[in-house]
All heavy atoms as TSV, in Angstrom:
chain	resi	resn	atom	element	x	y	z
A	1	MET	N	N	46.804	22.902	-42.802
A	1	MET	CA	C	46.087	21.768	-43.267
A	1	MET	C	C	46.340	20.574	-42.529
A	1	MET	O	O	45.618	19.541	-42.708
A	1	MET	CB	C	46.521	21.608	-44.825
A	1	MET	CG	C	46.104	22.708	-45.681
A	1	MET	SD	S	44.350	23.161	-45.606
A	1	MET	CE	C	43.767	21.887	-46.696
A	2	THR	N	N	47.316	20.464	-41.591
A	2	THR	CA	C	47.505	19.334	-40.797
A	2	THR	C	C	46.324	18.863	-40.065
A	2	THR	O	O	46.002	17.759	-39.945
A	2	THR	CB	C	48.770	19.513	-39.866
A	2	THR	OG1	O	49.751	20.014	-40.644
A	2	THR	CG2	C	49.055	18.250	-39.277
A	3	ARG	N	N	45.644	19.842	-39.519
A	3	ARG	CA	C	44.424	19.673	-38.645
A	3	ARG	C	C	43.314	19.035	-39.518
A	3	ARG	O	O	42.608	18.174	-39.010
A	3	ARG	CB	C	44.018	20.963	-38.025
A	3	ARG	CG	C	42.902	20.764	-37.076
A	3	ARG	CD	C	43.210	19.983	-35.853
A	3	ARG	NE	N	42.049	19.838	-34.981
A	3	ARG	CZ	C	41.783	18.651	-34.359
A	3	ARG	NH1	N	42.539	17.640	-34.448
A	3	ARG	NH2	N	40.677	18.607	-33.729
A	4	GLY	N	N	43.278	19.431	-40.782
A	4	GLY	CA	C	42.213	18.848	-41.641
A	4	GLY	C	C	42.404	17.311	-41.816
A	4	GLY	O	O	41.447	16.565	-41.781
A	5	LYS	N	N	43.631	16.957	-41.905
A	5	LYS	CA	C	43.953	15.531	-42.170
A	5	LYS	C	C	43.626	14.758	-40.920
A	5	LYS	O	O	43.147	13.620	-41.020
A	5	LYS	CB	C	45.389	15.447	-42.577
A	5	LYS	CG	C	45.762	13.984	-42.913
A	5	LYS	CD	C	47.230	13.880	-43.453
A	5	LYS	CE	C	47.569	12.497	-43.559
A	5	LYS	NZ	N	48.940	12.256	-43.966
A	6	GLN	N	N	44.028	15.301	-39.865
A	6	GLN	CA	C	43.815	14.645	-38.474
A	6	GLN	C	C	42.189	14.472	-38.312
A	6	GLN	O	O	41.788	13.422	-37.804
A	6	GLN	CB	C	44.356	15.483	-37.308
A	6	GLN	CG	C	45.803	15.390	-37.296
A	6	GLN	CD	C	46.326	16.364	-36.128
A	6	GLN	OE1	O	45.583	17.209	-35.740
A	6	GLN	NE2	N	47.583	16.176	-35.800
A	7	LYS	N	N	41.493	15.424	-38.740
A	7	LYS	CA	C	40.056	15.341	-38.504
A	7	LYS	C	C	39.444	14.330	-39.375
A	7	LYS	O	O	38.587	13.534	-38.960
A	7	LYS	CB	C	39.470	16.715	-39.007
A	7	LYS	CG	C	37.820	16.783	-38.783
A	7	LYS	CD	C	37.267	18.080	-39.238
A	7	LYS	CE	C	35.959	18.139	-39.260
A	7	LYS	NZ	N	35.359	19.431	-39.607
A	8	ILE	N	N	39.922	14.147	-40.629
A	8	ILE	CA	C	39.378	13.109	-41.543
A	8	ILE	C	C	39.787	11.691	-40.988
A	8	ILE	O	O	38.977	10.758	-40.981
A	8	ILE	CB	C	39.907	13.292	-42.965
A	8	ILE	CG1	C	39.352	14.583	-43.565
A	8	ILE	CG2	C	39.752	12.065	-43.810
A	8	ILE	CD1	C	39.987	14.927	-44.894
A	9	GLU	N	N	41.005	11.645	-40.513
A	9	GLU	CA	C	41.431	10.286	-39.982
A	9	GLU	C	C	40.634	9.927	-38.682
A	9	GLU	O	O	40.257	8.763	-38.523
A	9	GLU	CB	C	43.013	10.406	-39.655
A	9	GLU	CG	C	43.822	10.367	-40.880
A	9	GLU	CD	C	45.306	10.531	-40.538
A	9	GLU	OE1	O	45.669	10.734	-39.352
A	9	GLU	OE2	O	46.130	10.447	-41.472
A	10	ALA	N	N	40.365	10.943	-37.842
A	10	ALA	CA	C	39.603	10.759	-36.615
A	10	ALA	C	C	38.110	10.260	-37.049
A	10	ALA	O	O	37.495	9.423	-36.426
A	10	ALA	CB	C	39.531	11.983	-35.722
A	11	GLN	N	N	37.529	10.905	-38.073
A	11	GLN	CA	C	36.289	10.463	-38.511
A	11	GLN	C	C	36.163	9.098	-39.058
A	11	GLN	O	O	35.258	8.299	-38.728
A	11	GLN	CB	C	35.764	11.538	-39.606
A	11	GLN	CG	C	35.401	12.829	-39.125
A	11	GLN	CD	C	35.087	13.769	-40.127
A	11	GLN	OE1	O	35.282	13.562	-41.377
A	11	GLN	NE2	N	34.364	14.873	-39.891
A	12	LYS	N	N	37.291	8.688	-39.774
A	12	LYS	CA	C	37.330	7.270	-40.233
A	12	LYS	C	C	37.524	6.289	-39.043
A	12	LYS	O	O	36.827	5.218	-39.039
A	12	LYS	CB	C	38.513	7.070	-41.194
A	12	LYS	CG	C	38.436	7.748	-42.468
A	12	LYS	CD	C	39.670	7.553	-43.348
A	12	LYS	CE	C	39.432	8.250	-44.675
A	12	LYS	NZ	N	40.709	8.050	-45.493
A	13	ARG	N	N	38.305	6.595	-38.181
A	13	ARG	CA	C	38.461	5.716	-36.886
A	13	ARG	C	C	37.159	5.701	-36.154
A	13	ARG	O	O	36.747	4.536	-35.733
A	13	ARG	CB	C	39.587	6.303	-35.944
A	13	ARG	CG	C	40.956	5.933	-36.389
A	13	ARG	CD	C	41.915	6.178	-35.226
A	13	ARG	NE	N	41.833	7.519	-34.648
A	13	ARG	CZ	C	42.490	8.626	-35.058
A	13	ARG	NH1	N	43.433	8.448	-36.065
A	13	ARG	NH2	N	42.406	9.766	-34.580
A	14	ASN	N	N	36.438	6.734	-35.967
A	14	ASN	CA	C	35.186	6.709	-35.247
A	14	ASN	C	C	34.150	5.932	-36.025
A	14	ASN	O	O	33.277	5.183	-35.419
A	14	ASN	CB	C	34.645	8.058	-34.988
A	14	ASN	CG	C	35.475	8.759	-33.865
A	14	ASN	OD1	O	36.095	8.192	-33.024
A	14	ASN	ND2	N	35.517	10.152	-33.901
A	15	ALA	N	N	34.057	6.054	-37.351
A	15	ALA	CA	C	33.138	5.313	-38.145
A	15	ALA	C	C	33.351	3.847	-38.039
A	15	ALA	O	O	32.571	3.036	-37.924
A	15	ALA	CB	C	33.199	5.758	-39.580
A	16	GLU	N	N	34.708	3.427	-38.070
A	16	GLU	CA	C	34.957	1.928	-37.942
A	16	GLU	C	C	34.641	1.473	-36.540
A	16	GLU	O	O	34.131	0.352	-36.305
A	16	GLU	CB	C	36.485	1.831	-38.125
A	16	GLU	CG	C	36.923	1.898	-39.614
A	16	GLU	CD	C	38.428	1.839	-39.840
A	16	GLU	OE1	O	39.187	1.500	-38.783
A	16	GLU	OE2	O	38.864	2.037	-40.946
A	17	LYS	N	N	34.825	2.280	-35.520
A	17	LYS	CA	C	34.596	1.923	-34.141
A	17	LYS	C	C	33.067	1.688	-33.881
A	17	LYS	O	O	32.636	0.838	-33.097
A	17	LYS	CB	C	35.196	2.872	-33.106
A	17	LYS	CG	C	34.995	2.501	-31.687
A	17	LYS	CD	C	35.859	3.458	-30.767
A	17	LYS	CE	C	35.140	4.653	-30.712
A	17	LYS	NZ	N	35.748	5.602	-29.585
A	18	ASN	N	N	32.346	2.635	-34.501
A	18	ASN	CA	C	30.878	2.667	-34.266
A	18	ASN	C	C	30.056	1.802	-35.251
A	18	ASN	O	O	28.890	1.839	-35.098
A	18	ASN	CB	C	30.382	4.091	-34.233
A	18	ASN	CG	C	30.877	4.952	-33.125
A	18	ASN	OD1	O	31.211	4.376	-32.131
A	18	ASN	ND2	N	31.042	6.239	-33.357
A	19	GLN	N	N	30.759	1.162	-36.078
A	19	GLN	CA	C	30.062	0.364	-37.100
A	19	GLN	C	C	29.381	-0.807	-36.417
A	19	GLN	O	O	29.990	-1.486	-35.523
A	19	GLN	CB	C	31.064	-0.072	-38.142
A	19	GLN	CG	C	30.498	-0.836	-39.261
A	19	GLN	CD	C	31.525	-1.253	-40.281
A	19	GLN	OE1	O	32.764	-1.402	-39.912
A	19	GLN	NE2	N	31.177	-1.517	-41.550
A	20	LYS	N	N	28.168	-1.079	-36.771
A	20	LYS	CA	C	27.394	-2.295	-36.273
A	20	LYS	C	C	27.968	-3.495	-36.760
A	20	LYS	O	O	28.527	-3.556	-37.857
A	20	LYS	CB	C	25.969	-2.052	-36.654
A	20	LYS	CG	C	25.313	-0.887	-35.962
A	20	LYS	CD	C	23.781	-0.872	-36.255
A	20	LYS	CE	C	23.124	0.226	-35.525
A	20	LYS	NZ	N	21.708	0.292	-35.856
A	21	ALA	N	N	27.644	-4.642	-35.951
A	21	ALA	CA	C	28.141	-5.882	-36.364
A	21	ALA	C	C	27.353	-6.447	-37.563
A	21	ALA	O	O	26.038	-6.146	-37.744
A	21	ALA	CB	C	27.922	-6.842	-35.246
A	22	LYS	N	N	28.019	-6.946	-38.491
A	22	LYS	CA	C	27.498	-7.488	-39.741
A	22	LYS	C	C	26.795	-8.811	-39.480
A	22	LYS	O	O	27.248	-9.544	-38.615
A	22	LYS	CB	C	28.538	-7.488	-40.827
A	22	LYS	CG	C	28.946	-6.076	-41.272
A	22	LYS	CD	C	29.944	-6.159	-42.396
A	22	LYS	CE	C	30.514	-4.844	-42.810
A	22	LYS	NZ	N	31.389	-4.889	-43.994
A	23	GLY	N	N	25.883	-9.138	-40.282
A	23	GLY	CA	C	25.284	-10.463	-40.334
A	23	GLY	C	C	23.962	-10.397	-39.464
A	23	GLY	O	O	23.688	-9.423	-38.812
A	24	SER	N	N	23.257	-11.479	-39.557
A	24	SER	CA	C	22.054	-11.572	-38.791
A	24	SER	C	C	22.224	-12.343	-37.542
A	24	SER	O	O	23.144	-13.119	-37.342
A	24	SER	CB	C	20.981	-12.167	-39.657
A	24	SER	OG	O	21.186	-13.556	-39.738
A	25	GLN	N	N	21.248	-12.274	-36.664
A	25	GLN	CA	C	21.290	-13.019	-35.435
A	25	GLN	C	C	20.430	-14.297	-35.380
A	25	GLN	O	O	20.068	-14.803	-34.398
A	25	GLN	CB	C	20.786	-12.122	-34.242
A	25	GLN	CG	C	21.701	-10.927	-34.049
A	25	GLN	CD	C	21.185	-9.972	-32.998
A	25	GLN	OE1	O	20.071	-10.078	-32.557
A	25	GLN	NE2	N	21.942	-9.161	-32.478
A	26	LEU	N	N	19.959	-14.677	-36.630
A	26	LEU	CA	C	19.206	-15.878	-36.682
A	26	LEU	C	C	19.768	-17.059	-36.192
A	26	LEU	O	O	19.103	-17.897	-35.577
A	26	LEU	CB	C	18.677	-15.972	-38.150
A	26	LEU	CG	C	17.827	-14.979	-38.778
A	26	LEU	CD1	C	17.542	-15.211	-40.296
A	26	LEU	CD2	C	16.523	-14.793	-37.987
A	27	GLU	N	N	21.082	-17.297	-36.480
A	27	GLU	CA	C	21.748	-18.523	-36.014
A	27	GLU	C	C	21.837	-18.491	-34.546
A	27	GLU	O	O	21.587	-19.524	-33.914
A	27	GLU	CB	C	23.150	-18.475	-36.603
A	27	GLU	CG	C	23.218	-18.769	-38.137
A	27	GLU	CD	C	23.209	-17.387	-38.845
A	27	GLU	OE1	O	23.401	-16.331	-38.212
A	27	GLU	OE2	O	22.858	-17.465	-40.001
A	28	ALA	N	N	22.072	-17.324	-33.871
A	28	ALA	CA	C	22.232	-17.216	-32.500
A	28	ALA	C	C	20.836	-17.436	-31.862
A	28	ALA	O	O	20.701	-18.220	-30.749
A	28	ALA	CB	C	22.732	-15.940	-32.017
A	29	ARG	N	N	19.809	-16.985	-32.466
A	29	ARG	CA	C	18.419	-17.113	-31.942
A	29	ARG	C	C	17.953	-18.591	-32.041
A	29	ARG	O	O	17.372	-19.115	-31.118
A	29	ARG	CB	C	17.472	-16.281	-32.748
A	29	ARG	CG	C	16.108	-16.201	-32.288
A	29	ARG	CD	C	15.197	-15.288	-33.031
A	29	ARG	NE	N	13.901	-15.222	-32.720
A	29	ARG	CZ	C	12.946	-15.960	-33.263
A	29	ARG	NH1	N	13.176	-16.738	-34.310
A	29	ARG	NH2	N	11.727	-15.895	-32.786
A	30	ALA	N	N	18.357	-19.224	-33.077
A	30	ALA	CA	C	17.967	-20.547	-33.339
A	30	ALA	C	C	18.597	-21.516	-32.280
A	30	ALA	O	O	17.915	-22.600	-31.870
A	30	ALA	CB	C	18.264	-21.083	-34.790
A	31	VAL	N	N	19.764	-21.273	-31.822
A	31	VAL	CA	C	20.420	-22.121	-30.783
A	31	VAL	C	C	19.642	-22.117	-29.524
A	31	VAL	O	O	19.465	-23.047	-28.852
A	31	VAL	CB	C	21.803	-21.592	-30.525
A	31	VAL	CG1	C	22.398	-22.292	-29.440
A	31	VAL	CG2	C	22.669	-21.814	-31.788
A	32	GLY	N	N	18.940	-20.872	-29.169
A	32	GLY	CA	C	18.291	-20.718	-27.935
A	32	GLY	C	C	16.915	-21.318	-27.986
A	32	GLY	O	O	16.368	-21.636	-26.910
A	33	LEU	N	N	16.306	-21.546	-29.064
A	33	LEU	CA	C	14.921	-22.065	-29.194
A	33	LEU	C	C	15.042	-23.590	-29.322
A	33	LEU	O	O	15.331	-24.181	-30.329
A	33	LEU	CB	C	14.273	-21.469	-30.422
A	33	LEU	CG	C	14.118	-19.947	-30.379
A	33	LEU	CD1	C	13.536	-19.460	-31.636
A	33	LEU	CD2	C	13.333	-19.529	-29.175
A	34	LYS	N	N	14.702	-24.271	-28.172
A	34	LYS	CA	C	14.776	-25.640	-28.093
A	34	LYS	C	C	13.566	-26.462	-28.081
A	34	LYS	O	O	13.528	-27.658	-28.366
A	34	LYS	CB	C	15.725	-26.031	-26.958
A	34	LYS	CG	C	17.003	-25.505	-26.946
A	34	LYS	CD	C	17.951	-25.913	-25.825
A	34	LYS	CE	C	19.325	-25.606	-26.014
A	34	LYS	NZ	N	19.854	-24.475	-25.508
A	35	VAL	N	N	12.395	-25.812	-27.755
A	35	VAL	CA	C	11.169	-26.593	-27.680
A	35	VAL	C	C	10.200	-25.962	-28.698
A	35	VAL	O	O	10.198	-24.814	-29.029
A	35	VAL	CB	C	10.491	-26.206	-26.287
A	35	VAL	CG1	C	9.116	-26.938	-26.029
A	35	VAL	CG2	C	11.462	-26.583	-25.132
A	36	ILE	N	N	9.541	-26.916	-29.351
A	36	ILE	CA	C	8.570	-26.601	-30.513
A	36	ILE	C	C	7.137	-27.119	-30.146
A	36	ILE	O	O	6.913	-28.191	-29.644
A	36	ILE	CB	C	9.084	-27.307	-31.739
A	36	ILE	CG1	C	10.439	-26.843	-32.091
A	36	ILE	CG2	C	8.058	-27.171	-32.863
A	36	ILE	CD1	C	10.949	-27.601	-33.373
A	37	CYS	N	N	6.148	-26.179	-30.323
A	37	CYS	CA	C	4.786	-26.564	-30.127
A	37	CYS	C	C	4.410	-27.506	-31.145
A	37	CYS	O	O	4.542	-27.267	-32.348
A	37	CYS	CB	C	3.939	-25.299	-30.154
A	37	CYS	SG	S	2.261	-25.519	-30.076
A	38	SER	N	N	3.823	-28.612	-30.797
A	38	SER	CA	C	3.374	-29.683	-31.760
A	38	SER	C	C	2.108	-29.213	-32.573
A	38	SER	O	O	1.955	-29.840	-33.645
A	38	SER	CB	C	3.087	-30.906	-31.045
A	38	SER	OG	O	2.046	-30.779	-30.022
A	39	ILE	N	N	1.429	-28.244	-32.157
A	39	ILE	CA	C	0.162	-27.858	-32.787
A	39	ILE	C	C	0.467	-26.703	-33.817
A	39	ILE	O	O	0.111	-26.943	-34.946
A	39	ILE	CB	C	-0.857	-27.293	-31.683
A	39	ILE	CG1	C	-1.294	-28.384	-30.809
A	39	ILE	CG2	C	-2.094	-26.772	-32.535
A	39	ILE	CD1	C	-2.222	-27.969	-29.688
A	40	CYS	N	N	1.157	-25.643	-33.399
A	40	CYS	CA	C	1.381	-24.657	-34.383
A	40	CYS	C	C	2.873	-24.412	-34.822
A	40	CYS	O	O	3.242	-23.553	-35.487
A	40	CYS	CB	C	0.826	-23.244	-33.856
A	40	CYS	SG	S	1.686	-22.797	-32.357
A	41	LYS	N	N	3.710	-25.351	-34.285
A	41	LYS	CA	C	5.151	-25.295	-34.645
A	41	LYS	C	C	5.914	-24.069	-34.160
A	41	LYS	O	O	6.920	-23.665	-34.723
A	41	LYS	CB	C	5.430	-25.533	-36.160
A	41	LYS	CG	C	4.715	-26.742	-36.680
A	41	LYS	CD	C	5.171	-28.035	-36.046
A	41	LYS	CE	C	4.487	-29.235	-36.662
A	41	LYS	NZ	N	4.507	-30.383	-35.904
A	42	ALA	N	N	5.435	-23.368	-33.156
A	42	ALA	CA	C	6.135	-22.163	-32.642
A	42	ALA	C	C	7.377	-22.656	-31.843
A	42	ALA	O	O	7.304	-23.717	-31.218
A	42	ALA	CB	C	5.126	-21.410	-31.764
A	43	GLN	N	N	8.394	-21.998	-31.997
A	43	GLN	CA	C	9.684	-22.315	-31.342
A	43	GLN	C	C	9.727	-21.630	-30.057
A	43	GLN	O	O	9.598	-20.321	-30.043
A	43	GLN	CB	C	10.768	-21.994	-32.228
A	43	GLN	CG	C	10.855	-22.900	-33.458
A	43	GLN	CD	C	11.954	-22.585	-34.372
A	43	GLN	OE1	O	12.623	-21.543	-34.292
A	43	GLN	NE2	N	12.337	-23.467	-35.205
A	44	LEU	N	N	9.985	-22.222	-28.933
A	44	LEU	CA	C	10.193	-21.623	-27.650
A	44	LEU	C	C	11.392	-22.101	-26.968
A	44	LEU	O	O	11.994	-23.075	-27.326
A	44	LEU	CB	C	8.929	-22.047	-26.793
A	44	LEU	CG	C	7.592	-21.810	-27.445
A	44	LEU	CD1	C	6.497	-22.652	-26.816
A	44	LEU	CD2	C	7.255	-20.329	-27.386
A	45	ALA	N	N	11.839	-21.221	-25.948
A	45	ALA	CA	C	13.139	-21.416	-25.352
A	45	ALA	C	C	13.116	-22.581	-24.330
A	45	ALA	O	O	14.095	-23.257	-24.169
A	45	ALA	CB	C	13.620	-20.160	-24.689
A	46	ASN	N	N	11.972	-22.775	-23.591
A	46	ASN	CA	C	11.964	-23.789	-22.570
A	46	ASN	C	C	10.605	-24.308	-22.317
A	46	ASN	O	O	9.721	-23.864	-22.899
A	46	ASN	CB	C	12.716	-23.191	-21.250
A	46	ASN	CG	C	11.912	-22.057	-20.713
A	46	ASN	OD1	O	10.694	-21.931	-20.850
A	46	ASN	ND2	N	12.703	-21.085	-20.183
A	47	GLN	N	N	10.586	-25.283	-21.385
A	47	GLN	CA	C	9.234	-25.956	-21.134
A	47	GLN	C	C	8.248	-24.972	-20.450
A	47	GLN	O	O	7.061	-25.028	-20.706
A	47	GLN	CB	C	9.415	-27.162	-20.220
A	47	GLN	CG	C	8.251	-27.972	-19.930
A	47	GLN	CD	C	7.739	-28.653	-21.174
A	47	GLN	OE1	O	8.531	-28.878	-22.122
A	47	GLN	NE2	N	6.516	-29.067	-21.272
A	48	ASN	N	N	8.712	-24.103	-19.700
A	48	ASN	CA	C	7.746	-23.134	-18.917
A	48	ASN	C	C	7.081	-22.239	-19.986
A	48	ASN	O	O	5.945	-21.824	-19.813
A	48	ASN	CB	C	8.593	-22.281	-17.921
A	48	ASN	CG	C	9.036	-23.026	-16.700
A	48	ASN	OD1	O	8.471	-24.091	-16.510
A	48	ASN	ND2	N	10.032	-22.603	-16.069
A	49	GLN	N	N	7.822	-21.767	-20.952
A	49	GLN	CA	C	7.242	-20.947	-22.024
A	49	GLN	C	C	6.232	-21.759	-22.860
A	49	GLN	O	O	5.275	-21.260	-23.293
A	49	GLN	CB	C	8.359	-20.528	-23.061
A	49	GLN	CG	C	9.146	-19.262	-22.376
A	49	GLN	CD	C	10.139	-18.715	-23.412
A	49	GLN	OE1	O	10.255	-19.200	-24.454
A	49	GLN	NE2	N	10.666	-17.631	-23.027
A	50	LEU	N	N	6.553	-23.122	-23.000
A	50	LEU	CA	C	5.529	-23.893	-23.711
A	50	LEU	C	C	4.315	-24.024	-22.947
A	50	LEU	O	O	3.167	-24.113	-23.590
A	50	LEU	CB	C	6.160	-25.327	-23.912
A	50	LEU	CG	C	5.316	-26.258	-24.787
A	50	LEU	CD1	C	5.123	-25.775	-26.157
A	50	LEU	CD2	C	5.951	-27.728	-24.729
A	51	VAL	N	N	4.375	-24.182	-21.547
A	51	VAL	CA	C	3.140	-24.308	-20.837
A	51	VAL	C	C	2.334	-22.982	-21.003
A	51	VAL	O	O	1.107	-22.972	-21.069
A	51	VAL	CB	C	3.439	-24.638	-19.307
A	51	VAL	CG1	C	2.230	-24.482	-18.455
A	51	VAL	CG2	C	4.149	-26.018	-19.277
A	52	ASP	N	N	3.071	-21.798	-20.932
A	52	ASP	CA	C	2.386	-20.539	-20.954
A	52	ASP	C	C	1.776	-20.382	-22.358
A	52	ASP	O	O	0.686	-19.865	-22.579
A	52	ASP	CB	C	3.350	-19.442	-20.656
A	52	ASP	CG	C	3.803	-19.424	-19.218
A	52	ASP	OD1	O	3.097	-19.952	-18.392
A	52	ASP	OD2	O	4.846	-18.722	-18.992
A	53	HIS	N	N	2.434	-20.893	-23.368
A	53	HIS	CA	C	2.010	-20.791	-24.793
A	53	HIS	C	C	0.742	-21.579	-24.904
A	53	HIS	O	O	-0.234	-21.153	-25.504
A	53	HIS	CB	C	3.127	-21.269	-25.724
A	53	HIS	CG	C	2.620	-21.473	-27.069
A	53	HIS	ND1	N	2.474	-20.425	-27.998
A	53	HIS	CD2	C	2.217	-22.555	-27.856
A	53	HIS	CE1	C	2.110	-20.909	-29.158
A	53	HIS	NE2	N	1.961	-22.250	-29.057
A	54	TYR	N	N	0.676	-22.701	-24.400
A	54	TYR	CA	C	-0.497	-23.590	-24.495
A	54	TYR	C	C	-1.722	-22.905	-23.717
A	54	TYR	O	O	-2.834	-22.913	-24.138
A	54	TYR	CB	C	-0.368	-24.972	-23.773
A	54	TYR	CG	C	0.150	-26.049	-24.851
A	54	TYR	CD1	C	1.363	-26.181	-25.312
A	54	TYR	CD2	C	-0.780	-26.980	-25.371
A	54	TYR	CE1	C	1.701	-27.035	-26.322
A	54	TYR	CE2	C	-0.531	-27.941	-26.276
A	54	TYR	CZ	C	0.822	-27.944	-26.774
A	54	TYR	OH	O	1.076	-28.890	-27.709
A	55	ALA	N	N	-1.470	-22.321	-22.606
A	55	ALA	CA	C	-2.373	-21.623	-21.849
A	55	ALA	C	C	-3.128	-20.526	-22.642
A	55	ALA	O	O	-4.262	-20.204	-22.566
A	55	ALA	CB	C	-1.921	-21.177	-20.439
A	56	SER	N	N	-2.292	-19.744	-23.428
A	56	SER	CA	C	-2.785	-18.643	-24.102
A	56	SER	C	C	-3.231	-18.980	-25.417
A	56	SER	O	O	-4.264	-18.367	-25.932
A	56	SER	CB	C	-1.722	-17.453	-24.080
A	56	SER	OG	O	-0.610	-17.898	-24.849
A	57	LYS	N	N	-2.590	-19.742	-26.130
A	57	LYS	CA	C	-2.801	-19.994	-27.634
A	57	LYS	C	C	-3.697	-21.216	-27.860
A	57	LYS	O	O	-4.412	-21.317	-28.843
A	57	LYS	CB	C	-1.652	-20.144	-28.411
A	57	LYS	CG	C	-0.603	-18.996	-28.315
A	57	LYS	CD	C	-1.262	-17.751	-28.992
A	57	LYS	CE	C	-0.333	-16.633	-28.912
A	57	LYS	NZ	N	-0.950	-15.342	-29.411
A	58	HIS	N	N	-3.546	-22.274	-27.017
A	58	HIS	CA	C	-4.312	-23.528	-27.166
A	58	HIS	C	C	-4.971	-23.881	-25.891
A	58	HIS	O	O	-4.604	-24.882	-25.248
A	58	HIS	CB	C	-3.409	-24.603	-27.614
A	58	HIS	CG	C	-2.467	-24.185	-28.747
A	58	HIS	ND1	N	-2.828	-23.891	-29.974
A	58	HIS	CD2	C	-1.043	-24.066	-28.738
A	58	HIS	CE1	C	-1.799	-23.581	-30.716
A	58	HIS	NE2	N	-0.747	-23.661	-29.965
A	59	PRO	N	N	-6.003	-23.094	-25.336
A	59	PRO	CA	C	-6.457	-23.386	-24.058
A	59	PRO	C	C	-7.251	-24.656	-23.881
A	59	PRO	O	O	-7.335	-25.258	-22.745
A	59	PRO	CB	C	-7.400	-22.227	-23.785
A	59	PRO	CG	C	-7.695	-21.619	-25.098
A	59	PRO	CD	C	-6.508	-21.961	-25.944
A	60	LYS	N	N	-7.808	-25.268	-24.986
A	60	LYS	CA	C	-8.500	-26.510	-24.911
A	60	LYS	C	C	-7.604	-27.766	-24.962
A	60	LYS	O	O	-8.056	-28.850	-24.595
A	60	LYS	CB	C	-9.565	-26.639	-26.061
A	60	LYS	CG	C	-10.590	-25.450	-25.950
A	60	LYS	CD	C	-11.516	-25.691	-27.097
A	60	LYS	CE	C	-12.646	-24.528	-27.064
A	60	LYS	NZ	N	-13.561	-24.527	-28.239
A	61	GLU	N	N	-6.387	-27.459	-25.268
A	61	GLU	CA	C	-5.416	-28.606	-25.266
A	61	GLU	C	C	-4.525	-28.746	-23.977
A	61	GLU	O	O	-4.438	-27.660	-23.320
A	61	GLU	CB	C	-4.487	-28.447	-26.475
A	61	GLU	CG	C	-5.157	-28.337	-27.789
A	61	GLU	CD	C	-5.816	-29.673	-28.255
A	61	GLU	OE1	O	-5.287	-30.783	-27.877
A	61	GLU	OE2	O	-6.822	-29.641	-28.926
A	62	LYS	N	N	-4.110	-29.867	-23.709
A	62	LYS	CA	C	-3.207	-30.067	-22.543
A	62	LYS	C	C	-1.782	-30.074	-22.977
A	62	LYS	O	O	-1.407	-30.805	-23.915
A	62	LYS	CB	C	-3.592	-31.489	-21.872
A	62	LYS	CG	C	-2.742	-31.620	-20.619
A	62	LYS	CD	C	-3.229	-32.970	-19.963
A	62	LYS	CE	C	-2.518	-33.158	-18.668
A	62	LYS	NZ	N	-2.755	-34.463	-18.022
A	63	PRO	N	N	-0.876	-29.284	-22.352
A	63	PRO	CA	C	0.470	-29.268	-22.730
A	63	PRO	C	C	1.139	-30.600	-22.570
A	63	PRO	O	O	0.896	-31.324	-21.624
A	63	PRO	CB	C	1.143	-28.156	-21.815
A	63	PRO	CG	C	0.116	-27.984	-20.761
A	63	PRO	CD	C	-1.148	-28.385	-21.221
A	64	PRO	N	N	2.205	-30.926	-23.394
A	64	PRO	CA	C	2.946	-32.187	-23.255
A	64	PRO	C	C	3.708	-32.142	-21.982
A	64	PRO	O	O	4.056	-31.100	-21.380
A	64	PRO	CB	C	3.757	-32.238	-24.446
A	64	PRO	CG	C	3.959	-30.897	-24.909
A	64	PRO	CD	C	2.673	-30.194	-24.584
A	65	SER	N	N	4.007	-33.280	-21.474
A	65	SER	CA	C	4.775	-33.390	-20.194
A	65	SER	C	C	6.302	-32.985	-20.459
A	65	SER	O	O	6.723	-32.866	-21.533
A	65	SER	CB	C	4.785	-34.851	-19.674
A	65	SER	OG	O	5.320	-35.713	-20.605
A	66	ASP	N	N	6.970	-32.823	-19.323
A	66	ASP	CA	C	8.419	-32.415	-19.408
A	66	ASP	C	C	9.344	-33.408	-20.099
A	66	ASP	O	O	10.301	-32.997	-20.637
A	66	ASP	CB	C	8.899	-32.062	-17.911
A	66	ASP	CG	C	8.325	-30.847	-17.443
A	66	ASP	OD1	O	7.730	-30.005	-18.146
A	66	ASP	OD2	O	8.393	-30.701	-16.246
A	67	SER	N	N	8.931	-34.577	-20.007
A	67	SER	CA	C	9.823	-35.640	-20.570
A	67	SER	C	C	9.994	-35.660	-22.087
A	67	SER	O	O	10.862	-36.238	-22.667
A	67	SER	CB	C	9.299	-37.039	-20.107
A	67	SER	OG	O	8.084	-37.220	-20.524
A	68	SER	N	N	9.038	-35.059	-22.820
A	68	SER	CA	C	9.123	-35.062	-24.249
A	68	SER	C	C	9.997	-33.932	-24.767
A	68	SER	O	O	10.320	-33.027	-24.295
A	68	SER	CB	C	7.761	-34.956	-24.802
A	68	SER	OG	O	7.178	-33.751	-24.430
């Protein structure tokens, strides 16, 4: 019966080791999103993404300059 106990303990250790991280990544994601589209309020990571966003989603509008 010794081996049965070792097996159960090994299963518990593996379950703890393979357990996924708890909580959501919303906070970490929000830190990376620094630029907001003034038209649709989409959050983007940088100015280059904003220019691409304007080109695809708002083609008739001109994207804001880098200084804003």
